[in-house]
C-alpha positions as CSV (number, residue, x, y, z in Angstrom):
1,M,-5.5,-15.9,6.5
2,S,-5.6,-12.9,4.1
3,K,-3.5,-9.7,4.6
4,L,-6.7,-7.9,5.3
5,N,-7.8,-10.3,8.0
6,R,-4.4,-10.3,9.7
7,F,-4.4,-6.5,9.7
8,E,-7.9,-6.3,11.3
9,E,-6.5,-8.2,14.3
10,Y,-4.2,-5.3,15.0
11,V,-6.8,-2.6,14.7
12,I,-7.5,-1.7,18.4
13,A,-9.7,1.2,19.4
14,P,-8.4,3.6,22.1
15,G,-11.5,2.6,24.1
16,E,-9.9,-0.7,24.8
17,T,-7.2,1.0,26.8
18,I,-9.7,3.1,28.6
19,L,-11.7,0.0,29.6
20,E,-8.6,-1.6,31.0
21,L,-7.8,1.6,33.0
22,L,-11.3,1.7,34.4
23,E,-11.0,-1.9,35.5
24,V,-7.6,-1.3,37.1
25,N,-8.9,1.8,39.0
26,G,-12.2,0.2,39.9
27,M,-14.2,2.8,38.0
28,S,-17.3,2.6,35.9
29,Q,-18.1,4.6,32.7
30,L,-20.4,6.8,34.8
31,D,-17.6,7.5,37.2
32,L,-15.4,8.6,34.2
33,A,-18.2,10.7,32.9
34,D,-18.5,12.5,36.3
35,K,-14.7,13.0,36.6
36,T,-14.2,14.4,33.1
37,G,-17.5,16.3,32.7
38,I,-18.2,14.3,29.5
39,N,-21.7,12.8,29.2
40,K,-22.0,9.1,29.6
41,K,-23.2,8.5,26.0
42,T,-20.0,10.1,24.6
43,I,-17.8,8.1,26.9
44,N,-19.6,4.9,25.7
45,E,-19.1,5.8,22.1
46,I,-15.4,6.6,22.7
47,I,-15.0,3.2,24.3
48,K,-16.7,1.5,21.3
49,G,-14.6,3.4,18.8
50,K,-17.5,5.3,17.4
51,A,-16.5,8.7,18.7
52,P,-13.0,10.1,18.6
53,I,-10.8,11.2,21.5
54,T,-10.5,14.9,20.8
55,I,-7.7,17.1,22.1
56,A,-9.9,18.4,24.8
57,T,-10.9,14.9,25.8
58,A,-7.2,13.8,25.9
59,L,-6.4,16.7,28.3
60,K,-9.2,15.6,30.6
61,L,-8.1,11.9,30.5
62,E,-4.6,13.2,31.4
63,Y,-5.9,14.5,34.7
64,V,-8.0,11.4,35.5
65,F,-5.5,8.7,34.7
66,N,-2.3,10.7,35.0
67,I,-1.3,9.7,31.5
68,P,-0.1,12.5,29.1
69,A,-2.6,13.9,26.6
70,S,0.0,13.2,23.9
71,F,-0.4,9.5,24.6
72,W,-4.2,9.7,24.0
73,N,-3.8,11.9,20.9
74,N,-1.3,9.4,19.4
75,L,-3.5,6.5,20.3
76,E,-6.5,8.1,18.6
77,S,-4.4,9.2,15.5
78,G,-3.0,5.7,15.1
79,Y,-6.5,4.1,15.4
80,R,-8.0,6.5,12.8
81,E,-5.2,5.8,10.4
82,A,-5.6,2.1,10.9
83,L,-9.3,2.4,10.0
84,E,-8.5,4.3,6.9
85,R,-5.8,1.8,6.0
86,K,-8.3,-1.0,6.4
87,K,-10.5,0.7,3.9
88,D,-7.5,1.2,1.6
89,M,-6.7,-2.5,1.8
90,E,-10.3,-3.3,0.8
91,S,-9.8,-1.0,-2.2
92,I,-6.6,-2.8,-3.1
93,K,-8.6,-6.0,-3.4
94,D,-11.0,-4.1,-5.8
95,D,-8.1,-2.9,-7.9
96,E,-6.8,-6.5,-8.5
97,K,-9.2,-6.7,-11.5
98,Y,-7.0,-4.3,-13.4
99,L,-4.0,-6.7,-13.3
100,D,-5.3,-8.9,-16.1
101,N,-4.4,-6.3,-18.7
102,I,-1.1,-5.1,-17.3
103,P,2.2,-6.8,-18.3
104,Y,3.5,-6.8,-14.8
105,A,5.9,-9.7,-15.1
106,E,7.6,-8.1,-18.1
107,M,7.8,-4.7,-16.3
108,A,9.3,-6.4,-13.2
109,K,11.8,-8.3,-15.4
110,R,13.1,-4.9,-16.7
111,N,13.5,-3.6,-13.1
112,W,11.3,-0.6,-13.6
113,D,10.9,1.8,-10.7
114,W,8.5,0.4,-8.0
115,I,7.7,-2.7,-10.0
116,E,9.3,-5.5,-7.9
117,K,9.0,-9.1,-8.8
118,T,6.1,-10.8,-6.9
119,R,3.3,-13.2,-7.6
120,D,1.2,-11.6,-4.9
121,S,-1.7,-9.6,-6.5
122,F,-2.0,-7.4,-3.4
123,E,1.6,-6.4,-3.7
124,K,1.3,-5.9,-7.4
125,V,-1.5,-3.4,-6.9
126,I,0.5,-1.4,-4.3
127,N,3.5,-1.3,-6.6
128,L,1.5,-0.2,-9.6
129,R,-0.2,2.6,-7.6
130,K,3.3,3.9,-6.8
131,F,4.4,3.5,-10.4
132,F,1.4,5.5,-11.7
133,S,1.4,7.9,-8.7
134,V,-2.3,7.2,-8.1
135,A,-4.3,6.2,-5.0
136,S,-6.3,3.8,-7.1
137,L,-5.7,2.1,-10.5
138,S,-9.3,3.1,-11.4
139,F,-8.3,6.8,-11.3
140,D,-7.6,8.8,-14.4
141,T,-4.4,10.7,-15.0
142,E,-3.8,13.4,-17.6
143,L,-1.8,10.9,-19.7
144,K,-4.5,8.3,-19.4
145,R,-7.2,10.8,-20.5
146,K,-5.1,11.8,-23.5
147,L,-4.8,8.1,-24.5
148,A,-8.4,7.3,-23.8
149,F,-9.6,7.4,-27.4
150,R,-6.4,6.0,-29.0
151,K,-7.2,2.9,-31.2
152,S,-5.1,0.7,-33.4
153,N,-5.9,-1.3,-36.5
154,N,-4.2,-4.2,-34.7
155,E,-6.8,-6.3,-32.9
156,N,-4.2,-7.4,-30.3
157,F,-3.3,-3.8,-29.4
158,S,-3.3,-3.2,-25.7
159,F,-4.1,0.3,-24.3
160,E,-2.9,-0.8,-20.9
161,S,0.5,-1.9,-22.1
162,L,1.0,1.4,-24.0
163,Y,0.0,3.4,-21.0
164,C,2.6,1.5,-18.9
165,W,5.3,2.1,-21.5
166,L,4.6,5.8,-21.7
167,R,4.5,6.1,-17.9
168,Y,7.9,4.5,-17.7
169,G,9.2,7.3,-20.0
170,E,7.7,10.0,-17.9
171,I,9.3,8.6,-14.8
172,Q,12.7,8.5,-16.5
173,S,12.3,12.0,-17.8
174,N,11.5,13.3,-14.3
175,K,14.8,12.1,-13.0
176,N,16.7,14.8,-14.9
177,E,16.7,18.6,-15.1
178,F,16.0,20.1,-18.5
179,S,16.0,23.5,-20.1
180,K,12.5,24.9,-20.7
181,F,11.0,23.7,-24.0
182,N,12.0,26.0,-26.8
183,I,10.8,25.4,-30.3
184,N,13.4,27.7,-31.9
185,I,16.3,25.9,-30.2
186,L,14.7,22.6,-31.2
187,K,14.7,23.6,-34.9
188,E,18.4,24.6,-34.7
189,N,19.4,21.5,-32.8
190,T,17.5,19.3,-35.2
191,K,20.0,20.4,-37.8
192,K,22.8,19.4,-35.5
193,I,21.3,16.0,-34.9
194,R,21.0,15.4,-38.6
195,K,24.8,15.8,-38.9
196,L,25.1,12.9,-36.5
197,A,23.3,10.5,-38.8
198,N,26.4,9.2,-40.4
199,K,26.8,6.7,-37.5
200,S,24.3,4.3,-35.9
201,F,21.6,5.7,-33.7
202,F,23.0,4.1,-30.6
203,E,26.5,5.4,-31.3
204,R,25.0,8.9,-31.3
205,Y,22.4,8.3,-28.6
206,E,24.0,10.3,-25.7
207,E,24.8,13.2,-28.1
208,I,21.2,13.3,-29.4
209,K,19.9,13.2,-25.8
210,Q,22.0,16.2,-24.8
211,L,21.0,18.2,-27.9
212,L,17.3,17.5,-27.2
213,A,17.7,18.3,-23.5
214,E,18.9,21.8,-24.4
215,C,15.6,22.3,-26.1
216,G,13.5,21.0,-23.2
217,V,13.0,17.6,-24.7
218,S,13.6,14.3,-22.9
219,L,14.7,11.4,-25.1
220,V,13.9,7.9,-23.8
221,F,14.7,4.6,-25.6
222,E,12.9,1.6,-24.2
223,P,12.0,-1.7,-25.9
224,H,8.3,-2.0,-26.6
225,L,6.0,-3.9,-24.3
226,P,3.9,-6.8,-25.7
227,H,0.9,-5.7,-27.8
228,T,1.9,-2.0,-28.1
229,Y,3.2,-2.1,-31.7
230,V,4.7,1.3,-31.1
231,N,7.6,2.8,-32.9
232,G,7.7,6.2,-31.2
233,V,5.7,8.7,-29.2
234,S,6.1,12.5,-28.6
235,Y,4.1,14.9,-26.5
236,K,4.4,17.8,-24.0
237,I,4.5,16.5,-20.5
238,T,4.2,20.1,-19.2
239,C,4.2,23.4,-21.0
240,D,7.9,23.5,-20.3
241,K,8.9,20.0,-21.1
242,A,8.4,17.5,-23.9
243,I,9.3,13.8,-24.3
244,I,10.2,11.6,-27.2
245,M,10.1,7.9,-26.7
246,I,11.5,5.4,-29.2
247,S,11.0,1.6,-29.1
248,D,12.9,-1.2,-30.7
249,R,10.2,-2.2,-33.2
250,G,11.8,-3.6,-36.4
251,K,15.3,-3.9,-34.8
252,K,16.8,-1.7,-37.5
253,D,18.9,1.4,-37.1
254,D,17.3,3.3,-40.0
255,I,13.9,2.9,-38.4
256,L,15.2,4.5,-35.2
257,W,16.5,7.5,-37.2
258,V,13.3,7.9,-39.1
259,T,11.2,7.6,-36.0
260,L,13.4,10.2,-34.2
261,F,12.9,12.9,-36.8
262,H,9.2,11.9,-37.2
263,E,8.6,12.6,-33.5
264,I,10.7,15.8,-33.6
265,A,8.4,16.9,-36.5
266,H,5.3,16.5,-34.2
267,L,6.9,18.7,-31.5
268,I,7.8,21.4,-34.1
269,K,4.7,21.4,-36.3
270,H,1.7,20.1,-34.5
271,S,-0.6,20.5,-31.5
272,K,1.1,20.9,-28.1
273,K,-1.7,19.1,-26.3
274,E,-1.9,15.9,-28.2
275,V,0.0,12.7,-27.6
276,F,1.4,11.6,-31.0
277,I,1.8,7.8,-31.3
278,D,3.5,6.2,-34.2
279,L,2.0,2.7,-34.3
280,E,3.2,0.1,-36.7
281,N,0.9,-0.4,-39.7
282,D,-1.5,2.3,-38.5
283,E,-3.5,4.2,-41.1
284,K,-1.8,7.5,-41.8
285,N,-3.6,10.8,-41.5
286,D,-2.5,14.3,-42.8
287,I,-0.5,15.0,-39.6
288,E,1.3,11.7,-39.7
289,N,2.1,12.1,-43.4
290,E,3.5,15.6,-42.7
291,A,5.7,14.2,-40.0
292,D,6.9,11.4,-42.4
293,E,7.7,14.0,-45.0
294,F,9.7,16.1,-42.5
295,A,11.7,13.0,-41.4
296,R,12.2,11.9,-45.0
297,N,13.4,15.3,-46.2
298,I,15.7,16.1,-43.3
299,L,17.5,12.7,-43.7
300,I,17.6,12.8,-47.5
301,P,16.0,15.9,-49.2
302,D,13.6,14.9,-51.9
303,D,15.5,16.8,-54.6
304,I,18.7,15.0,-53.8
305,Y,17.0,11.7,-53.5
306,N,15.0,12.1,-56.8
307,N,18.2,13.0,-58.6
308,F,19.9,10.0,-57.2
309,I,17.2,7.5,-58.4
310,K,17.0,9.1,-61.8
311,Q,20.7,8.5,-62.3
312,N,20.5,4.9,-61.3
313,Y,18.3,2.2,-62.8
314,S,20.1,-0.5,-60.8
315,Y,21.9,-0.2,-57.5
316,T,25.2,-1.7,-56.2
317,E,26.9,-1.5,-52.9
318,S,29.5,0.9,-54.2
319,I,26.8,3.3,-55.6
320,I,24.9,3.2,-52.3
321,K,28.0,3.7,-50.2
322,K,29.2,6.6,-52.4
323,F,25.8,8.4,-52.1
324,S,25.8,7.8,-48.3
325,L,29.3,9.2,-47.9
326,E,28.5,12.3,-50.0
327,N,25.3,13.0,-48.0
328,N,26.8,12.2,-44.5
329,I,24.3,9.5,-43.8
330,T,24.4,5.8,-43.0
331,T,24.0,3.3,-45.8
332,G,21.2,1.7,-43.8
333,I,19.1,4.9,-44.1
334,V,19.6,5.0,-47.8
335,V,18.8,1.3,-48.2
336,G,15.7,1.7,-46.0
337,R,14.4,4.6,-48.2
338,L,15.0,2.6,-51.4
339,Q,13.2,-0.4,-49.9
340,K,10.2,1.6,-48.8
341,D,9.9,3.3,-52.2
342,G,10.1,-0.1,-53.9
343,K,13.3,0.7,-55.8
344,I,15.0,-2.4,-54.4
345,G,13.6,-5.5,-52.8
346,W,13.1,-5.8,-49.0
347,N,15.9,-8.3,-48.8
348,E,18.4,-6.5,-50.9
349,F,21.5,-4.9,-49.4
350,S,20.5,-6.0,-45.9
351,N,24.2,-6.2,-45.1
352,L,24.3,-2.4,-45.3
353,I,21.7,-2.0,-42.6
354,T,22.7,-2.0,-38.9
355,R,20.5,-4.3,-36.8
356,F,20.4,-4.7,-33.1
């Protein structure tokens, strides 16, 4: 027997109680109509559950049966709630069609808020409604609308997985208090964050989080979900609060640092209404190129970098380490830049890159 059928067995109209009392007291529906001053048709509809027991009716039933009006009001309220819950349970069955595109098992494995491990589709829908804070999985949210037209060059890209990943970030962000978003403080704190780039991203993670929180920006690191292909995301959750999410794509420390400053660039330079999504191997537009340039220059300014490569036609560990030390930056970031620009092979000096 389904949950819906089991639930229907417990949906009992207040009229059932009235019928029992009529029988106990040897009364007919006409007798009750005469005693309460309510017409017989209305009495019959109340008994069948078609008409509600109003507060006025409850007071009259109190006199007739010597049962408090509060009893009848509670009985009616519980019945109406049960009817609406029955409709809701039917809508839950309708929402089960959305489960096919949501990586529920992976979300449950990570112990995300509301997402409890279960194989029951009914329970999954209920948990996902709570996760997304919606009364139906078919409903739009502001975040969902902002993502509606996002496409990827990767044919396996999943809009639903990305939506779940971003929603997780919002939930985490809402758990903490932040200063109001301030672009001027963000610019100043970005310089402070750059000074931390002489260590791995995770060694500096809590310090970075604190510096961004002072600007009204929530930083969330969360491994990517299947078929998202996302490196990072940044956007304004509200006018007073922004978020930067960073994934584990690539499993390399230099990618984390570049992604961080890329997303900071969006918050400083670009539209405050758009969700900026840095997808792996996506075609770059002018905005993304500008964010790349910002990240590249704050980590290693072009003039310093260009001078470095002019002086070196070949690279050694000692040369890279010396340059990194002089510029207060990890060797992995330097190697990553040289690899990207084709100055060294993708497999060269991999021992200088921190992986996780």
